[in-house]
C-alpha positions as CSV (number, residue, x, y, z in Angstrom):
1,M,-7.1,11.5,25.2
2,K,-8.8,14.1,23.1
3,I,-7.6,14.7,19.7
4,L,-10.1,16.7,17.8
5,V,-9.1,19.9,19.6
6,E,-11.5,23.2,19.3
7,D,-9.9,26.7,19.7
8,T,-11.5,29.8,21.1
9,A,-12.7,30.7,17.7
10,G,-14.8,27.6,17.1
11,N,-12.3,25.9,14.8
12,H,-11.3,22.5,14.8
13,T,-7.6,21.2,14.5
14,P,-7.7,18.0,12.1
15,H,-6.1,14.8,13.1
16,I,-4.1,12.8,11.1
17,I,-3.2,9.2,12.1
18,V,0.0,7.9,9.8
19,V,0.5,3.9,10.4
20,G,4.3,3.3,9.5
21,G,5.0,6.9,10.6
22,T,8.2,6.8,12.4
23,S,10.8,7.1,9.3
24,G,11.0,7.5,5.7
25,L,7.9,9.0,3.5
26,G,5.6,8.3,6.6
27,L,7.6,10.5,9.1
28,A,8.0,13.1,6.1
29,L,4.2,13.1,5.8
30,A,3.6,13.1,9.6
31,L,6.1,16.3,10.0
32,H,4.5,17.9,6.8
33,H,0.9,17.6,8.4
34,E,2.3,18.9,11.7
35,M,3.7,21.9,10.0
36,L,0.1,22.6,8.5
37,G,-1.3,22.8,12.0
38,W,-2.6,19.2,12.1
39,Q,-3.0,17.0,15.4
40,V,-0.6,14.1,14.2
41,S,-0.4,10.5,15.7
42,V,2.2,8.0,14.3
43,I,2.2,4.1,14.7
44,G,5.4,2.4,14.4
45,S,7.1,-0.9,15.8
46,N,10.5,0.6,16.3
47,E,10.8,1.7,20.0
48,A,14.2,3.3,19.3
49,K,12.3,5.6,16.4
50,I,9.4,6.4,18.7
51,A,11.6,7.5,21.2
52,D,13.4,10.0,18.8
53,I,10.3,11.3,17.6
54,N,9.1,11.8,21.3
55,N,12.0,13.7,21.8
56,Q,12.3,16.1,18.8
57,H,8.7,16.4,18.0
58,P,6.7,16.0,21.4
59,T,3.4,17.3,20.4
60,I,3.3,14.4,18.0
61,V,1.5,11.1,19.6
62,T,3.3,8.1,19.2
63,Y,2.1,4.3,19.4
64,V,4.3,1.4,19.2
65,C,2.7,-1.5,17.5
66,D,3.9,-4.8,15.8
67,L,1.6,-5.0,12.5
68,T,2.4,-8.6,12.1
69,D,0.6,-9.2,15.3
70,V,-3.0,-9.4,14.4
71,I,-4.1,-9.2,18.2
72,Q,-1.8,-6.3,18.9
73,T,-2.7,-4.4,16.1
74,Q,-6.5,-4.9,16.9
75,S,-5.9,-3.9,20.5
76,L,-4.2,-0.7,19.3
77,L,-7.2,0.1,16.9
78,D,-9.5,-0.4,19.6
79,E,-7.8,2.2,21.9
80,L,-7.9,4.6,18.9
81,S,-11.7,4.1,18.4
82,A,-12.2,6.7,21.1
83,T,-10.5,9.3,19.3
84,S,-11.4,11.2,16.0
85,F,-9.6,11.5,12.9
86,Q,-9.8,13.4,9.2
87,R,-7.4,11.4,7.6
88,L,-5.5,8.1,8.0
89,V,-2.3,7.4,5.8
90,Y,-1.0,3.7,5.6
91,S,2.6,3.8,5.1
92,A,3.6,0.7,6.5
93,G,5.7,-1.6,4.3
94,S,8.0,-4.6,4.1
95,Y,10.4,-5.3,1.1
96,T,12.9,-8.1,0.3
97,N,14.5,-8.2,-3.1
98,E,13.9,-11.6,-4.3
99,R,16.1,-11.2,-7.3
100,V,19.0,-11.3,-4.7
101,H,17.8,-13.2,-1.8
102,H,15.8,-16.5,-1.7
103,L,12.3,-15.4,-0.2
104,N,12.5,-17.4,3.3
105,Q,9.5,-18.1,5.6
106,A,10.0,-15.1,7.6
107,D,10.4,-12.6,5.1
108,S,7.4,-14.3,3.3
109,D,5.3,-13.9,6.4
110,K,6.2,-10.1,7.4
111,M,5.8,-8.9,3.9
112,L,2.4,-10.5,3.3
113,A,1.0,-9.4,7.1
114,I,2.3,-5.7,6.6
115,N,1.9,-5.0,2.9
116,L,-1.8,-6.9,2.7
117,Q,-3.1,-8.5,6.0
118,A,-2.4,-5.3,8.3
119,F,-3.4,-2.9,5.5
120,E,-6.7,-4.6,5.1
121,Q,-7.2,-4.8,9.1
122,V,-6.5,-1.0,9.5
123,F,-8.3,0.3,6.2
124,R,-11.6,-1.8,7.7
125,W,-11.3,-0.3,11.0
126,A,-10.4,3.4,9.5
127,S,-13.4,3.3,7.1
128,S,-15.8,2.1,10.0
129,Q,-14.6,4.7,11.8
130,L,-15.2,7.4,9.2
131,K,-18.4,6.3,8.4
132,Q,-19.5,6.9,11.9
133,Q,-17.8,10.2,12.2
134,Y,-18.6,11.8,8.6
135,Q,-22.2,13.2,9.6
136,S,-20.7,15.3,12.1
137,L,-18.1,16.7,9.7
138,D,-18.5,19.9,7.4
139,A,-16.6,19.3,4.3
140,S,-17.3,22.9,3.4
141,K,-14.7,23.7,6.1
142,G,-12.0,21.5,4.2
143,D,-12.1,18.7,6.6
144,R,-13.7,16.1,4.4
145,P,-12.4,12.7,5.8
146,S,-9.6,10.6,3.6
147,L,-7.8,7.4,3.5
148,V,-4.6,7.3,1.9
149,C,-2.8,4.1,1.2
150,I,1.0,4.4,-0.1
151,A,1.5,1.6,-2.5
152,S,4.2,1.5,-4.9
153,I,4.5,1.5,-8.9
154,A,5.7,-1.9,-8.6
155,G,2.0,-2.6,-8.0
156,T,0.8,-1.1,-11.4
157,M,2.6,-3.7,-13.6
158,D,0.5,-6.7,-15.0
159,Y,3.0,-9.4,-15.7
160,P,3.6,-13.1,-14.8
161,Y,6.8,-12.7,-13.4
162,A,6.2,-10.6,-10.3
163,S,7.6,-10.7,-6.6
164,L,5.3,-11.1,-3.5
165,Y,6.2,-7.6,-2.9
166,A,4.7,-6.2,-6.4
167,K,1.7,-8.9,-5.8
168,S,0.8,-7.5,-2.5
169,K,1.1,-4.0,-3.6
170,R,-1.1,-4.8,-6.8
171,A,-3.5,-6.2,-4.2
172,M,-3.4,-3.0,-2.2
173,I,-4.4,-0.6,-5.3
174,A,-7.3,-3.0,-6.1
175,T,-8.4,-2.9,-2.7
176,V,-8.3,0.8,-2.4
177,S,-10.1,1.3,-5.7
178,A,-12.9,-0.9,-4.1
179,Y,-12.9,1.2,-0.7
180,R,-13.3,4.2,-2.8
181,A,-16.3,3.3,-4.7
182,A,-17.7,1.9,-1.6
183,L,-17.1,5.1,0.1
184,V,-18.5,7.7,-2.4
185,P,-22.0,7.6,-0.5
186,Y,-20.4,8.8,2.8
187,D,-18.4,11.4,1.0
188,I,-15.2,9.8,2.3
189,Q,-12.2,10.5,0.0
190,V,-9.7,7.6,-0.7
191,N,-6.6,7.8,-2.6
192,C,-3.9,5.3,-3.6
193,I,-0.2,6.6,-4.2
194,A,2.3,4.4,-6.5
195,S,5.4,6.1,-6.4
196,G,8.6,5.3,-8.1
197,Y,11.9,5.0,-6.1
198,I,12.2,7.6,-3.4
199,D,15.6,8.1,-1.6
200,T,14.7,7.3,2.2
201,Q,17.2,5.7,4.3
202,A,15.4,2.2,3.9
203,L,16.4,2.5,0.4
204,R,19.9,3.4,0.9
205,D,20.1,0.7,3.6
206,L,19.4,-1.8,0.9
207,N,21.7,-0.5,-1.4
208,D,24.9,-0.1,0.7
209,G,24.3,3.2,1.6
210,D,23.8,4.9,-2.0
211,A,20.6,4.7,-4.0
212,S,21.4,7.6,-6.4
213,H,21.9,4.7,-9.3
214,K,17.9,4.2,-8.9
215,P,16.4,5.3,-12.1
216,F,14.3,8.6,-11.8
217,I,14.8,8.7,-7.8
218,M,13.3,11.5,-6.2
219,S,13.9,12.9,-2.9
220,T,11.5,12.7,-0.1
221,Q,10.4,16.3,-0.1
222,A,9.5,15.9,-3.9
223,A,7.5,12.8,-3.1
224,V,5.5,14.6,-0.4
225,D,4.6,17.4,-2.4
226,H,3.4,14.9,-5.2
227,I,1.5,13.1,-2.6
228,M,-0.3,16.3,-1.1
229,Q,-1.2,17.6,-4.8
230,A,-2.7,14.1,-5.2
231,I,-4.8,14.4,-2.2
232,D,-5.8,18.0,-2.8
233,D,-6.8,17.1,-6.5
234,D,-8.4,13.7,-5.3
235,I,-6.8,11.6,-7.7
236,E,-7.8,7.9,-7.3
237,L,-4.3,6.5,-8.5
238,A,-1.3,9.0,-8.3
239,I,1.7,7.4,-10.1
240,F,4.9,9.2,-10.2
241,P,7.5,10.6,-11.1
242,R,5.7,11.2,-14.8
243,S,8.6,9.5,-16.3
244,M,8.1,6.2,-14.6
245,R,4.4,6.7,-15.2
246,Y,4.8,6.6,-19.2
247,I,7.5,3.9,-18.9
248,T,4.9,1.7,-16.7
249,S,2.1,2.3,-19.2
250,A,4.0,1.5,-22.1
251,L,5.5,-1.7,-20.5
252,N,2.0,-2.7,-19.9
253,H,0.7,-2.5,-23.5
254,L,3.7,-5.1,-24.6
255,P,2.7,-8.8,-24.9
256,K,3.0,-10.6,-21.7
257,P,6.2,-13.1,-22.7
258,V,8.0,-10.0,-23.8
259,L,7.0,-8.1,-20.8
260,N,7.9,-10.9,-18.5
261,W,11.5,-11.2,-20.4
262,I,12.3,-7.6,-19.9
263,L,11.5,-7.5,-16.4
264,R,13.3,-10.8,-15.5
265,S,16.6,-9.5,-17.3
266,K,16.5,-5.8,-16.2
267,L,14.4,-4.2,-13.4
268,D,14.4,-4.4,-9.8
269,K,11.4,-5.2,-7.9
270,A,11.5,-2.6,-5.2
271,R,10.1,0.9,-5.4
C-alpha cells in the first residue's frame, strides 16, 4: 500500500497516523487533517467504530489493534514500517476515576499499558521510522516530520496525591521532552499536548451523559484549533485552556502538603 502519493505536479500528499483515532479528539484530529488534504490512517481497538469510519470516510485507512497486546501492536507497527508518514499522533488513552472507583487489576493493567507502555512502544518505532525517512523529506516544502502526544493537564501537576492516570500522563510528558531533545539533530519536531477537559463522548459517558459542569470545559473543535496552533508554533508542551494553565501553575508553587490537601478534597483527576 503506497501512502505517500505524488500528483502530476510532483507534489506529495503528506500522511498522518493517528493512534487512538477512532473517536473523540483523535478522530477530530484525523478528520481535520483529511480536510487539509492529508492522507489519514487511524488505529483503534473498537471494530464498530472502525466500521463507522470505513462507511462515512472511505478515504481514511483504518487498522484494528489492541494496544494492551504488545505482540499485536508490534505486528501492526511492522506492517506500517513499509509506509511513509510525516506525522504521528498518539491520542490513545485509558481512564478510571480512582476517586470514585477502587482501582482493580484489570483497570490498572489497561491504564498502564495504553497510557505508558504502548505509547513508549509506538514512539520508539515512529522515531526510528522518521529518522530513516528524514533525509528524503524537504522541510522547506512544509513537510517537516513530527511526533505529537496527547497527554493531559493532570500530568503537569507535581503532588504526592496523584492517580495512576496522572502519573502515567506525567511520565508521557517527560518522555516526549526527552524525544524532542534527542531528535533535534534529525530536524524532527516533537510536541506534547496537555489539555484540560474536552467535551468528548467519552467524558460525557463518565459523567452520566453530561460533562458541562467540568471547569473550563471546551469543545472538541476548540481543542483541535489549539493543538494545530501548537504544532504550527512548535510548542514543546502546550497547556490549555489558558485559565487552567494559570491555575495549575499557581498550584504547583504551593507547598506540597497544601497542594496535597487541596487536590484530595476538591479536584477530579480526569482530563
